[in-house]
NUMI-139767 format. One record per residue (C-alpha): residue in three letters; x, y, z. Coordinates in steps of 0.5 Angstrom, whole numbers, plus 500, padded with zeros to 3 digits. Example, Ala and Ser with C-alpha at 12.3 -4.5 7.8 and 13.67 -1.06 7.14 Angstrom:
REM residues 2
  resn   xx   yy   zz
   ALA  525  491  516
   SER  527  498  514
REM end
This chain:
REM residues 208
  resn   xx   yy   zz
   MET  119  622  376
   SER  118  619  369
   LYS  119  624  363
   VAL  118  623  356
   GLU  120  628  351
   LEU  117  627  343
   TYR  120  631  338
   PHE  115  632  332
   VAL  120  634  326
   ARG  117  635  320
   HIS  121  633  313
   GLY  124  638  309
   GLU  122  642  303
   THR  121  638  297
   GLU  121  639  290
   TRP  113  638  290
   ASN  113  643  296
   LYS  117  648  291
   GLU  112  647  285
   GLY  106  649  289
   ARG  103  641  289
   LEU  100  637  294
   GLN  103  632  296
   GLY  098  627  301
   TRP  100  621  301
   LEU  105  621  294
   ASN  112  621  294
   SER  117  628  292
   SER  123  629  293
   LEU  127  633  298
   THR  130  639  294
   ASP  138  641  295
   TYR  135  647  300
   GLY  130  641  305
   ARG  137  636  305
   GLU  140  642  307
   GLN  135  644  313
   VAL  135  637  315
   LYS  143  638  315
   ALA  143  643  320
   LEU  137  641  325
   GLN  141  635  325
   HIS  148  639  327
   GLU  144  640  333
   LEU  140  634  335
   GLN  146  630  335
   GLN  147  634  342
   LEU  142  629  345
   THR  140  622  345
   PHE  134  618  343
   ASP  131  613  345
   ALA  127  612  340
   VAL  126  614  333
   TYR  119  614  328
   SER  118  616  322
   SER  112  616  316
   PRO  114  611  312
   LEU  112  616  305
   GLN  119  617  301
   ARG  120  625  303
   ALA  120  623  311
   VAL  124  618  310
   GLU  131  622  307
   THR  128  626  312
   ALA  129  621  318
   GLU  135  618  314
   ILE  139  624  315
   LEU  137  626  322
   VAL  140  619  325
   SER  145  617  320
   ASN  145  610  320
   THR  147  611  328
   MET  139  608  330
   GLN  133  604  326
   ILE  128  607  324
   LYS  121  605  325
   LEU  116  607  320
   ASP  109  608  323
   ASP  103  609  317
   ARG  099  613  323
   LEU  105  619  321
   LYS  104  619  314
   GLU  101  625  312
   ILE  093  627  310
   HIS  091  623  305
   LEU  088  629  299
   GLY  084  624  295
   SER  083  627  288
   TRP  088  633  290
   GLN  094  629  291
   GLY  099  631  286
   ARG  095  637  283
   LYS  098  644  283
   ILE  095  649  289
   SER  093  653  283
   ASP  089  649  280
   ILE  085  646  285
   TRP  083  653  287
   ASP  080  654  279
   GLU  076  648  279
   ASP  075  645  286
   TYR  074  652  289
   ASP  069  651  294
   ARG  071  645  298
   TYR  078  648  298
   PHE  076  654  301
   ALA  073  650  306
   TYR  079  646  307
   CYS  083  653  308
   ASN  079  657  311
   GLU  072  653  315
   PRO  076  646  316
   GLN  070  644  320
   CYS  066  644  314
   TYR  072  641  309
   THR  069  634  306
   PRO  074  630  302
   ASP  072  626  296
   SER  077  621  298
   GLY  082  620  303
   GLU  081  623  310
   SER  078  628  314
   PHE  082  632  318
   LEU  078  628  325
   GLN  081  622  322
   VAL  088  624  322
   SER  089  627  329
   ALA  085  620  331
   ARG  091  616  328
   MET  097  620  330
   THR  093  621  338
   GLU  093  613  337
   LEU  100  613  336
   LEU  102  618  342
   THR  098  613  347
   ASP  102  608  344
   CYS  109  611  345
   LEU  107  613  352
   ASN  105  606  353
   GLN  111  603  351
   TYR  116  609  354
   LYS  116  611  361
   SER  122  615  360
   GLY  127  619  355
   LYS  126  621  349
   ILE  123  620  341
   LEU  124  623  335
   LEU  118  622  331
   ILE  119  625  324
   THR  112  626  320
   HIS  109  632  316
   GLY  106  639  317
   VAL  098  637  317
   ALA  099  632  321
   ILE  103  635  327
   ARG  097  640  327
   ALA  092  634  327
   LEU  095  632  333
   LEU  096  639  336
   MET  088  640  335
   ASN  086  634  340
   VAL  092  635  345
   LEU  091  642  346
   GLY  083  640  346
   LEU  082  645  340
   ASP  076  645  335
   CYS  077  642  328
   ASN  076  649  326
   GLN  081  651  329
   ILE  087  647  325
   TRP  090  652  322
   VAL  091  657  329
   PHE  098  656  329
   GLU  104  660  325
   GLU  107  656  319
   ILE  110  649  321
   ASP  116  650  316
   GLY  120  644  313
   ALA  126  641  318
   SER  123  644  324
   VAL  121  642  331
   THR  115  641  335
   LYS  116  638  343
   LEU  111  635  347
   VAL  113  633  353
   ALA  109  628  357
   GLU  110  629  365
   ASN  107  627  372
   ASN  100  624  366
   LYS  100  631  363
   ILE  101  632  355
   THR  105  639  355
   VAL  107  643  348
   GLN  114  647  349
   TYR  114  650  342
   ILE  111  649  336
   GLY  114  649  328
   LYS  121  652  332
   ILE  127  652  327
   ILE  133  650  331
   ASN  139  653  331
   ASN  144  655  336
   HIS  143  651  341
   ASN  138  654  344
   PHE  133  648  344
   ILE  136  645  350
   GLU  134  650  355
   ILE  127  651  353
REM end
């Protein structure tokens, strides 16, 4: 019986997360706290044997991946795991965007089905590339465990498709925090979501 377990990890806290600055496809380093978050997760995940490790090529994700695998496995970079491209908002503080581009940012946060980027990507575009990545993984691996390091909106966009949700439901999940795990299981031609944005500790993820 084939069974593939996919562990989608959001990167640890970054300097721009602390500043309330949007990142998108731009780079920001992990904070010391972010590195500690990832080290705590690494301590728990080391009990598992992964068959492959994929990461977004953005700096914060790669740094997270390198801590998690500690040079024990090859990290395969895949652009489809990138965060949503936020166009002219990238690198800017959320407080400034609220003041200067209120209507669009309100739509982004509250009416995502109405959000139209000035450049960059829509939620549906992110969902499409994340779903394509998932499909490719399941075509390549018929069993085993896969670790994928990515970003908060990217994970939400994937879940939107896996769970059959409309675009306006992308924010229905609770916060997907830094160094949290969202686990999908593919078995018998069915994909189920075991947990979303879980902070792993005390080895309790093994029983789930």
